[in-house]
C-alpha positions as CSV (number, residue, x, y, z in Angstrom):
1,M,-0.1,0.1,0.0
2,Y,1.2,3.7,-1.2
3,V,-0.7,6.9,-0.4
4,L,-0.6,10.2,-2.0
5,V,-1.8,12.8,0.4
6,M,-3.2,15.8,-0.9
7,G,-3.1,18.7,1.4
8,K,-0.7,18.3,4.2
9,R,-2.5,17.6,7.5
10,Q,-0.4,16.5,10.8
11,G,-3.2,14.1,11.8
12,I,-3.4,12.3,8.6
13,L,0.2,11.7,8.7
14,K,0.6,10.6,12.0
15,A,-2.3,8.1,11.5
16,L,-0.4,6.9,8.3
17,K,2.6,6.5,10.6
18,S,0.8,4.5,13.3
19,L,-0.4,2.1,10.4
20,G,3.0,1.8,8.8
21,V,1.9,3.1,5.7
22,D,4.2,4.5,3.2
23,Y,3.1,7.9,1.4
24,S,3.9,11.2,-0.2
25,I,2.5,14.6,-0.1
26,W,1.2,16.4,-3.1
27,P,3.1,19.7,-3.1
28,E,0.7,22.8,-2.7
29,T,1.7,25.7,-4.6
30,G,0.0,28.2,-3.1
31,D,-1.7,31.2,-5.5
32,Q,0.8,30.0,-8.1
33,A,-1.1,28.0,-10.9
34,I,0.1,24.7,-12.5
35,T,0.7,25.4,-15.9
36,H,2.5,22.1,-17.4
37,I,2.9,18.6,-15.9
38,I,5.5,16.5,-17.4
39,A,4.8,12.4,-17.6
40,G,8.3,10.8,-17.9
41,T,7.4,7.1,-18.0
42,E,4.4,5.0,-19.3
43,K,2.2,4.8,-16.0
44,S,2.0,8.6,-15.5
45,V,1.1,9.3,-19.0
46,I,-2.9,8.9,-18.2
47,P,-2.9,10.4,-14.8
48,A,-0.8,13.2,-16.0
49,S,-3.3,14.0,-18.9
50,Q,-6.1,13.6,-16.4
51,L,-4.4,16.2,-14.0
52,R,-3.6,18.6,-17.0
53,R,-7.7,18.7,-17.8
54,E,-8.3,19.2,-13.9
55,L,-5.7,21.8,-13.2
56,N,-6.2,23.6,-17.1
57,A,-2.9,23.1,-17.6
58,R,-1.4,22.5,-21.1
59,I,-2.9,19.4,-22.7
60,N,-2.9,16.7,-25.4
61,P,-6.5,15.3,-26.2
62,L,-6.9,12.6,-23.6
63,T,-8.5,10.4,-26.2
64,E,-4.9,10.5,-28.0
65,V,-3.0,9.8,-24.9
66,E,-5.6,6.8,-24.1
67,K,-5.0,5.3,-27.4
68,C,-1.1,5.5,-26.9
69,A,-1.5,3.9,-23.5
70,D,-4.1,0.9,-24.0
71,K,-2.4,-1.4,-26.7
72,L,-6.0,-2.9,-27.9
73,I,-7.7,0.6,-28.3
74,M,-4.2,1.7,-30.4
75,K,-4.2,-1.2,-32.4
76,R,-7.8,-1.4,-33.1
77,F,-7.7,2.5,-33.8
78,L,-4.6,2.4,-36.2
79,A,-6.1,-0.9,-37.8
80,Q,-8.7,1.3,-39.3
81,H,-6.2,3.5,-40.5
82,S,-4.8,0.8,-42.7
83,I,-1.5,0.5,-40.7
84,A,0.2,-2.5,-41.5
85,M,0.6,-4.9,-38.2
86,T,0.5,-8.6,-36.8
87,D,-3.1,-10.1,-36.2
88,F,-4.4,-9.5,-32.9
89,L,-7.5,-10.1,-30.4
90,P,-8.6,-9.1,-27.4
91,G,-8.3,-10.9,-24.4
92,H,-11.8,-11.2,-23.4
93,C,-12.8,-12.1,-27.2
94,D,-15.6,-15.0,-27.3
95,L,-13.5,-17.3,-29.0
96,K,-12.6,-20.3,-27.7
97,G,-8.8,-21.2,-26.8
98,K,-8.2,-23.8,-29.3
99,T,-9.4,-21.3,-32.1
100,I,-7.6,-18.3,-30.8
101,L,-4.1,-20.9,-30.8
102,E,-5.4,-21.8,-34.4
103,R,-6.0,-18.2,-35.7
104,L,-2.8,-16.6,-34.3
105,G,-0.6,-19.7,-34.2
106,T,1.8,-20.7,-31.3
107,P,3.3,-19.2,-29.3
108,V,0.6,-16.7,-28.8
109,I,2.0,-13.8,-27.6
110,A,0.0,-12.3,-24.4
111,K,0.5,-9.1,-23.2
112,P,-1.1,-6.7,-20.7
113,R,-3.1,-4.1,-22.3
114,K,-1.2,-1.4,-20.5
115,S,2.7,-2.2,-19.9
116,S,5.8,-1.4,-21.4
117,G,9.3,-2.8,-21.3
118,G,8.0,-6.5,-21.8
119,R,6.5,-6.4,-18.4
120,G,4.0,-9.3,-18.2
121,L,4.6,-10.6,-21.6
122,T,4.2,-14.2,-21.9
123,R,4.4,-16.6,-24.7
124,V,1.5,-19.2,-24.6
125,T,1.5,-22.3,-26.6
126,N,-1.6,-24.4,-25.1
127,E,-5.4,-24.1,-24.1
128,A,-5.0,-24.7,-20.4
129,D,-2.3,-21.5,-20.1
130,L,-4.2,-19.2,-22.5
131,K,-7.1,-19.4,-20.3
132,I,-5.3,-17.7,-17.5
133,Y,-5.0,-14.3,-19.8
134,Q,-8.2,-14.7,-21.3
135,N,-9.8,-11.7,-19.9
136,E,-10.0,-7.9,-20.5
137,D,-6.7,-6.8,-18.9
138,F,-4.7,-8.6,-21.8
139,I,-4.3,-8.5,-25.6
140,F,-3.1,-11.5,-28.1
141,E,-0.8,-11.1,-30.6
142,K,0.5,-13.5,-33.6
143,Q,4.3,-14.0,-33.4
144,I,6.4,-12.0,-35.9
145,K,9.5,-13.4,-37.2
146,G,12.1,-10.8,-37.7
147,T,13.8,-8.2,-36.2
148,E,12.8,-5.3,-33.8
149,G,13.5,-1.3,-33.7
150,S,12.2,1.9,-32.8
151,V,11.7,5.4,-34.0
152,E,12.6,8.2,-31.5
153,S,10.5,11.8,-32.5
154,F,10.1,14.9,-31.2
155,I,6.7,16.8,-32.2
156,K,5.7,20.4,-32.3
157,D,2.3,21.7,-33.9
158,Q,1.6,18.3,-34.9
159,K,4.9,18.4,-37.1
160,V,7.6,15.6,-36.4
161,T,10.9,17.7,-35.8
162,F,13.4,15.5,-35.2
163,E,13.3,11.3,-35.8
164,N,15.9,8.9,-35.0
165,I,15.7,4.9,-35.8
166,T,17.4,2.9,-33.4
167,R,17.7,-1.3,-34.2
168,Y,17.7,-3.7,-31.2
169,V,20.6,-5.5,-31.7
170,H,19.4,-8.1,-28.9
171,P,15.7,-7.2,-27.9
172,G,15.9,-6.2,-24.2
173,E,19.4,-6.2,-24.0
174,A,21.2,-4.3,-26.6
175,N,20.4,-1.3,-29.0
176,I,22.4,0.6,-31.5
177,L,21.5,4.1,-33.2
178,P,21.2,5.4,-35.8
179,G,19.9,2.2,-37.3
180,D,21.9,0.7,-39.6
181,Y,19.1,-0.3,-42.4
182,S,18.8,0.3,-46.1
183,E,17.6,3.2,-47.5
184,D,14.2,1.6,-48.7
185,I,13.6,0.1,-45.1
186,K,14.6,3.5,-43.5
187,N,12.0,5.3,-45.7
188,Q,9.5,2.6,-44.9
189,I,10.3,3.0,-40.9
190,L,10.0,6.5,-41.1
191,N,6.7,6.9,-43.2
192,L,5.3,4.4,-41.0
193,N,6.1,6.7,-38.0
194,R,4.7,9.8,-39.5
195,K,1.3,8.2,-40.5
196,V,1.0,7.0,-37.0
197,I,1.4,10.0,-35.6
198,S,-0.7,11.5,-37.9
199,A,-3.5,9.5,-37.5
200,M,-3.3,9.7,-33.6
201,G,-3.5,13.3,-33.9
202,I,-0.2,14.0,-31.3
203,R,0.2,17.7,-31.3
204,W,3.1,17.9,-29.2
205,G,5.9,16.0,-26.9
206,M,8.0,13.0,-27.5
207,T,7.1,9.7,-29.1
208,H,8.8,6.1,-28.9
209,L,7.3,3.6,-31.5
210,E,8.1,0.4,-32.1
211,F,8.3,-1.8,-35.2
212,Y,9.1,-5.2,-36.8
213,I,10.9,-5.8,-40.2
214,T,9.8,-9.2,-41.7
215,Q,10.8,-10.1,-45.2
216,D,11.3,-6.6,-46.1
217,K,8.3,-5.6,-44.5
218,V,8.0,-2.9,-42.0
219,L,5.3,-3.8,-39.4
220,F,3.9,-1.5,-36.6
221,G,4.3,-2.7,-32.9
222,E,3.2,-0.1,-30.3
223,I,3.5,3.6,-30.0
224,A,4.3,5.6,-26.9
225,I,4.0,9.2,-25.7
226,R,6.9,9.5,-23.6
227,P,10.8,9.3,-23.6
228,P,12.3,5.5,-24.4
229,G,14.1,3.7,-22.0
230,G,17.1,1.4,-22.9
231,Y,19.3,4.4,-22.2
232,I,18.3,5.4,-26.0
233,M,18.0,8.8,-24.6
234,E,21.8,9.0,-23.8
235,L,22.6,7.4,-27.0
236,I,20.7,10.3,-28.5
237,K,23.0,12.7,-26.8
238,K,26.1,10.9,-27.8
239,V,25.4,10.6,-31.6
240,Y,23.4,13.9,-32.3
241,D,25.5,16.4,-29.9
242,F,22.0,17.9,-28.2
243,D,20.4,17.1,-25.1
244,P,17.3,15.2,-25.5
245,W,15.8,15.5,-22.2
246,Q,16.3,19.1,-22.2
247,A,14.4,18.9,-25.7
248,F,12.0,16.8,-24.4
249,V,11.4,19.3,-21.5
250,N,11.5,22.3,-23.7
251,L,8.8,20.7,-26.2
252,E,6.2,20.2,-23.0
253,L,6.7,23.8,-22.2
254,D,6.2,24.9,-25.5
255,I,9.7,26.4,-25.7
256,P,11.5,26.4,-28.8
257,S,14.6,24.0,-29.5
258,D,17.1,23.8,-32.6
259,F,18.1,19.7,-32.9
260,K,21.3,18.8,-35.1
261,M,19.5,16.0,-37.6
262,K,22.8,14.3,-38.5
263,P,24.5,11.9,-36.7
264,N,28.0,12.2,-35.8
265,G,28.9,8.4,-35.2
266,F,27.4,5.2,-33.8
267,A,26.2,4.6,-30.1
268,A,25.1,1.5,-28.5
269,S,23.8,0.0,-25.4
270,L,24.0,-3.0,-23.4
271,V,21.5,-3.9,-20.2
272,I,22.7,-6.7,-18.6
273,P,19.7,-8.8,-17.5
274,R,19.0,-9.5,-14.0
275,R,18.1,-13.2,-13.1
276,E,16.5,-14.3,-10.1
277,G,19.0,-15.7,-7.5
278,I,22.2,-15.0,-5.4
279,V,25.2,-13.4,-6.7
280,Q,28.0,-15.6,-6.4
281,S,30.6,-13.4,-8.6
282,V,31.4,-10.6,-10.8
283,S,33.8,-10.6,-13.5
284,G,35.2,-9.3,-16.5
285,L,34.9,-5.5,-15.8
286,E,38.7,-4.8,-16.2
287,A,38.6,-6.4,-19.6
288,A,35.3,-4.7,-20.4
289,E,36.7,-1.1,-19.5
290,A,39.5,-1.7,-22.0
291,L,37.4,-2.0,-25.0
292,P,38.2,1.2,-27.1
293,T,34.5,2.3,-27.9
294,L,33.3,2.0,-24.0
295,A,31.9,5.2,-23.0
296,R,30.5,4.2,-19.5
297,L,30.1,0.7,-17.7
298,K,27.8,0.5,-14.3
299,I,27.4,-2.7,-12.4
300,R,24.7,-2.4,-9.7
301,V,25.1,-5.7,-8.2
302,K,27.7,-7.2,-5.7
303,P,28.5,-10.8,-4.4
304,G,25.8,-11.7,-2.0
305,D,23.0,-9.6,-3.5
306,T,19.8,-11.6,-3.6
307,L,18.2,-10.8,-7.1
308,Q,14.4,-11.1,-8.1
309,K,12.9,-12.3,-11.4
310,R,13.2,-10.2,-14.1
311,E,10.0,-8.3,-15.1
312,G,11.2,-6.1,-17.6
313,V,13.7,-4.4,-19.8
314,S,14.6,-2.1,-16.9
315,D,15.4,-4.6,-14.1
316,S,19.0,-5.1,-14.8
317,C,22.3,-5.7,-13.0
318,G,24.2,-2.9,-14.8
319,H,24.5,-1.6,-18.1
320,A,27.3,-0.3,-20.7
321,L,27.3,2.4,-23.0
322,F,29.4,2.5,-26.4
323,Y,30.4,5.5,-28.9
324,G,32.5,5.5,-31.9
325,E,32.5,6.8,-35.6
326,N,32.7,3.3,-36.8
327,K,30.0,0.9,-36.8
328,A,31.7,-2.3,-37.2
329,H,33.9,-1.3,-34.1
330,V,31.0,-0.3,-31.8
331,L,29.1,-3.4,-32.6
332,A,32.3,-5.4,-32.1
333,D,32.9,-4.1,-28.9
334,L,29.1,-4.4,-27.8
335,E,29.2,-8.2,-28.6
336,A,32.8,-8.5,-26.6
337,A,31.1,-7.1,-23.6
338,R,28.2,-9.2,-23.6
339,Q,30.7,-12.2,-23.7
340,I,33.4,-10.7,-21.1
341,I,30.9,-9.5,-18.3
342,Q,29.9,-12.3,-16.2
343,I,27.4,-12.3,-13.2
344,K,27.3,-15.7,-11.9
345,I,24.0,-16.5,-10.2
346,K,23.0,-19.5,-8.1
């Protein structure tokens, strides 16, 4: 249990403390009106939009925000706008489990409708397991055989002012940007991105659109109105020579920004996945630090630490960032670090 207290009263705080309940206090601003509310994570997007309306702050239409936060609403809406995507079904559809498996094939990808970073994603291969997810909180998708990536965009006055393509080298673990795709595939990716943003009616802010490439065809995955995870913001800063966090805040506050559109090299990130158990040893750090394109290495676990099961991409043991002018060198060091850094779990 966690409580948000709106309006500081000592009696309330004392009562919560007596119950051992953790809380935060909503900051009162006195006579100063709240003009802007910034949402930085997936879970905060809808509450922030609702608060903007209540406080008469700068808003994106709530309906557009909800379309970006609920995978089922999002995909139903974009399917009506002829956006290419994998087949899907609502978790609470009337079809029997056998029919769902026959239509979507196995494994069926079961996802919570309102989640990010792969949290709650499950691959289902039989009717008994599928039944667990047959409710209105889930969406079922046909598995895609192909590669994955994303587009990070800044939008002002319903116009895309900056775009970056990221390739997921190892989904959930490693990314490189700018994405090293052919010009034809790049054009397909950017056209898909702009078509989705236009259909959604997004007026301003930052979007993170995920896509799949299969048999030279680009398919829509999902879109979020928020900055990306996976250290992509740090990679953008390295490659484009501007601070994307500052640019994001400027967009939220309707302050003009200048973006450098041409990349000056390649940057990659490696997220070291967390596994359940007790850390026995951490090794390979000195060798990893000697890699020529390594820009940052941070390990947040040590022997003796007890780790919980990984629920999403952000649940990690640490990360490494790489930067260089030569793509092959950056990728080589990324793969080397992936092998060198060893965290043994018992």
